[in-house]
N, C-alpha and C positions, 0 to 999 in steps of 0.2 A: 528526444521524446521524454516527457515527464509524465508519469502516471501515478495517480493517487488511488489507493485502495481504501474504500470508506463504506461504513454502514453504522448507523447510530445504535444498533443493537450489538451487544457483546456476544461472544461465543460463536460467531458465524464464520470464523476462519480467516479474518483479515491478515493477520501476521503470517500464517501459513501460506496463504496465496501470495502475499507480497514477497516473502523470502524465496519461495520456489520459482516464481516467475523471474525474479532477479537472477537467481542461480542459472536458470535455463538461458537467459540472455547472455550471461557471462560465458556459459559453455559454448555459445555460438561465436565467441570471439568478440563480443561487444563489451566494451569497458562500461561497467555498470556500477551505479551507486544506489544503496538503499538508505533512506532517511527514516529514522525511527522517532516519530513524534508522540508515541503512546507512553504515558507515564509508567505503565506496567513494564515496558521494555522487553516484551516477549520476543520481538524480532531480533533485538540485540543479543539476548541470551541464546536464541536459536543458532546464531552465527558464531558467537564468541564463547558460549558456555559460561562457566564461572568467571572467566576473565572480563565479562561485560561489566561486572561490578567495579572493576578498577580502570575501565577505559576512560581516558581523559585526553583532551577536552571533549565534552559532549555537546549535543545539540542544545542542551540547557545552557551551557556556557556561551554558545553563540547568541542565544536570546538575551542572556545577562549582559553581554557586551553591547547589544543593540539598545538596551535600556541606559547603559552608561555612556553611550555615544563613543565607544572605543573600538568599533569594528576595524578601523584602519590599523589598529595595533596588532591584529592577528588576522591574516588572510583566511578566507573561507576554507581553503584547502587544509588548514591546520586542524579543522574539526573532522576531517575524513581519515578513517583508519582502514588498514588492510584487514582482510579476513582470511581464514584458511581456504576459502574458495577462490581459485585463480580467477583474476579479472573482476572480482566483486569486492567493492569497498563499502564502508558503513559510516554514517554519521549516527553514533549510538545515542540512545535515550539516556536521560539522567534523572535522578530522583527530584532534583530541584525544579523540574518542569511544573509540577503541581503548585509549588509556592509562587512561581513566576507568573502564573496565568492571569490573575487579576491585575497585576501591575502592567503586564503587556497590553491587556485589553484597554486599560485606562489611558495608556500612553499612545494608543492607536498605532501599534507597530505591525499592523497586519500585512504590510507589503514587504517587510524586511526579508522574508524567506524567498519570495520570488526574485527580488533583486540579487540576492546572494547566489541562488542557483543559476540565474541567467549569467552571472559573472564567472561562474565556475567552469573551468575548461578541462577538457580531456575525457569527458564521459559521453558515451553514445546513448545511454538510457539512465533515467533516474526513476526509482520507484519509491513512493512515500507511503509508509504505514501510519495510520491515524488512530486516535483514541475512539472509543465507542460513544461519541457525543459530537454534536455540532457546536464546537467551542472555538476558541481563538486558534488553536493549533490546526484543527480541521479546516477552518476557513482559510488560514494561511496556506495550507497545502492545496486547496482547491483553487485559490488565486494564483498559485505558482504553476499549476499543472496544465498539460494539454488534454489529458483524458482522465476520466473517473471510472473505475471498475467497482461494481457493487456486489459483494458476496451475499448470497441468499440461501438460507438453510431449510427451505421447504416447511415453514411453519405458518399457520394462519395469522398469528400476531405479526410476524415479519412481513407477511403479504400486505396487511393493512398499513404498516409503517412505510412501505415503499413509496406510496404516493406523496407523502409529506417529504420524504427524503429527496425524491426527484424534483419536487418543487423548490426545495432549498438549493439544490445544485443549479437549477435554472435561474434562480434569483441571483446567485453569485456570478453566474455567467453574464447576466444582463448588467449587473452593477459594477463588476470588477474585472472580468476576464472573458472577453468575447470569444477567445479561441478554445475555451473549455467545452468539452463534449462528453456525454456519457457514452463510454465505449460499450457498455453492456452490463447485464445482470448475470453473475456467475452462480449457477446452481451448485451448491456445495453440500457435501455429506449426503449425496443422493442415494437412495435405496431403490433400485430399479424394480425389485419384486414387490414392493409395498404400494398399495393403491393410493394412499393419501398423498405422498410426494408427487406422483404422476398427475393426480387431480389438481393439486395446487399449481404446479408448473404449467399445466395446460390452461388453467384459468388466466395466468399471467400472459401467456401467448395470445389467448383469445381477446384479452384487453389491449393488445398491441404494445405491450411493454417490451423493451429491448432485451429479451432473453437470449443469451448466447447459446449456440447449439451444443457446445461441449458441456457435459456434466462431470463433476468431480465426485467420485464414489466415496461413500463412508468406508474407512479402512483403518485397522489398527496400525498399519504401516506409518501413518502420520505420527502417532504417539512414539513409535520407535525412532522415527526421524528426529523428533523433538529431543528425545532422551539422548540420542547419539550426537546431537548438535551438527547434523550433516543433512543438507537438503537432499530431496529424493533423487534428483538427477545424478548425484554422486553416490548416494548410499544404495539405491536400488534402481538402476537405470532401466531394467527390463520389467519392472513391476507395472501392473495395470494402471495404478493411480499416477505413476510417473508419466506413462504414455498419455494419460488424460491431461496432465499439466502441460506437456509438450504440445498436444493438440490445441489447447487453449491459447498458448503463446503463439502458435502458428496462425491461428484464426485472427488474433489481434493484429499480428503483423500483416496479414493479407488485407485486412480492413484499413489499416493505417496507410499502406502503400496505395490502395485503391483511391483513398481520399486525396492523395497527393497528385494523382494523374490529372 
């Protein structure tokens, strides 16, 4: 299973959701890989802390090799690093991703990630974190993935942007990746006692958009988890937000298994 977490809007919790779902998968005994395609490298820092700055080779090195036609000189597994979370590995982001973007786009290297991940053995699940833009890296991830998870932060501007985002995913599915499906919209930073979030989410449901039933609450525990560099399932297994992440993972698993029947 390859899952991409994507929204063109920043600050909606993509990296937090990607890391925590990957950590839950690993906690279930599933060998899991997180691929960090965001130039900001938030997911890499979440898992490796300050050591993320020294991690090498990175996913940027992978793309650099694809430009130089030297991928055969370094197997895809060489870009995969262990993390402190048992069963969870990482292809870390690298600062060179930003500089490489235009060159990769010009050379039409959009299928390289899919081929590399298809050739990679030993993983039950792959989660791909993406930048807040529909750019080369995001398209590469969507072409490589089986499913797309869309974080949503209960904002009217975000609601309007959802329609264009869903159309973009559908276009990539039609043109490049017929197996790609939107797994659902994840309502994040939800405040149950506030009227506006409930109104906005209900509007999405009324419009028949694929809103997942699990809501991820707004909580300072997320910031504590970031600061500690420890996913919630390991840092606070009994916390309400952790239980919500677990419920989200279980819901995605139920739906995945139902589709396979």
